C-alpha positions as CSV (number, residue, x, y, z in Angstrom):
1,M,-5.4,-11.5,-1.6
2,A,-2.1,-9.7,-1.2
3,V,-0.5,-9.3,2.2
4,Y,1.8,-6.4,3.1
5,E,3.8,-6.2,6.3
6,A,6.1,-3.9,8.3
7,T,7.8,-5.4,11.3
8,L,10.2,-4.6,14.1
9,K,11.4,-8.2,14.8
10,G,10.4,-9.4,18.2
11,R,8.3,-6.3,18.9
12,D,5.7,-4.7,16.6
13,S,4.0,-5.9,13.4
14,I,1.4,-4.5,11.1
15,Q,-0.1,-6.5,8.3
16,L,-2.5,-5.3,5.6
17,H,-4.6,-7.9,3.8
18,V,-5.8,-6.3,0.5
19,D,-8.4,-8.0,-1.7
20,E,-8.9,-7.6,-5.4
21,Q,-11.6,-4.9,-5.0
22,G,-9.3,-2.6,-3.0
23,G,-10.8,-3.5,0.4
24,A,-8.3,-4.2,3.2
25,Q,-8.1,-5.4,6.7
26,V,-5.4,-4.5,9.2
27,K,-3.8,-6.8,11.8
28,V,-1.6,-5.4,14.5
29,V,0.6,-6.9,17.2
30,G,2.5,-4.6,19.3
31,C,2.8,-2.0,22.0
32,T,0.1,0.3,23.3
33,E,1.3,3.2,21.2
34,L,1.0,1.2,18.0
35,L,-2.4,-0.1,18.9
36,S,-3.7,3.3,19.8
37,L,-2.4,4.8,16.6
38,V,-4.1,2.3,14.4
39,R,-7.3,2.6,16.4
40,K,-7.2,6.4,16.0
41,F,-6.8,6.1,12.3
42,Q,-9.8,3.6,12.2
43,I,-11.9,6.1,14.0
44,Q,-10.9,9.2,12.1
45,H,-10.6,7.7,8.6
46,G,-12.7,4.6,8.5
47,A,-12.1,0.8,8.6
48,N,-10.3,0.5,5.2
49,P,-6.6,1.3,5.6
50,M,-6.3,1.9,1.9
51,N,-8.2,5.2,2.5
52,W,-5.9,6.3,5.4
53,P,-3.5,9.2,4.9
54,Q,0.2,8.7,5.7
55,P,1.0,9.3,9.3
56,V,3.1,12.4,10.1
57,G,5.9,11.9,12.7
58,A,9.0,10.0,13.5
59,S,7.9,7.5,16.3
60,H,8.4,3.8,15.5
61,S,4.6,3.3,15.3
62,E,4.1,6.1,12.8
63,L,7.1,4.9,10.7
64,L,5.7,1.3,10.7
65,L,2.2,2.4,9.7
66,K,3.6,4.7,7.0
67,E,5.8,1.8,5.6
68,V,3.0,-0.7,5.4
69,L,0.6,1.8,3.8
70,L,3.2,2.8,1.1
71,K,3.9,-0.9,0.4
72,A,0.3,-1.6,-0.1
73,K,0.0,1.4,-2.5
74,G,3.1,0.4,-4.4
75,Q,5.0,3.5,-3.4
76,W,7.5,2.1,-0.9
77,N,11.2,2.8,-1.6
78,Y,13.9,1.3,0.7
79,P,15.9,4.0,2.5
80,Y,19.0,3.0,0.5
81,D,19.6,1.3,-2.9
82,H,23.2,0.2,-2.7
83,L,24.2,-3.5,-3.1
84,E,26.6,-3.1,-0.2
85,L,26.4,-0.6,2.5
86,C,29.0,0.3,5.1
87,H,27.9,-0.1,8.7
88,C,28.5,3.6,9.3
89,R,25.8,4.6,6.8
90,S,23.0,2.2,7.8
């Protein structure tokens, strides 16, 4: 079983536990906005997060959910790929 996670340290966290057959469970700790978003996706798209579409929007909840879904599907790319990054560009 693989575990994928997206976190805002000290705040919100989403974990996907994906089994070998492609089934997955989602575990969420966070604010009401994040909990509501995940619940909405469960109702609209089913219990398996691997079948969910990417959220559209720029709220922290939508970005966290998008990040963890992309990680689980092997499509996540970090926002930058430089070894060193000046503080003004991060």
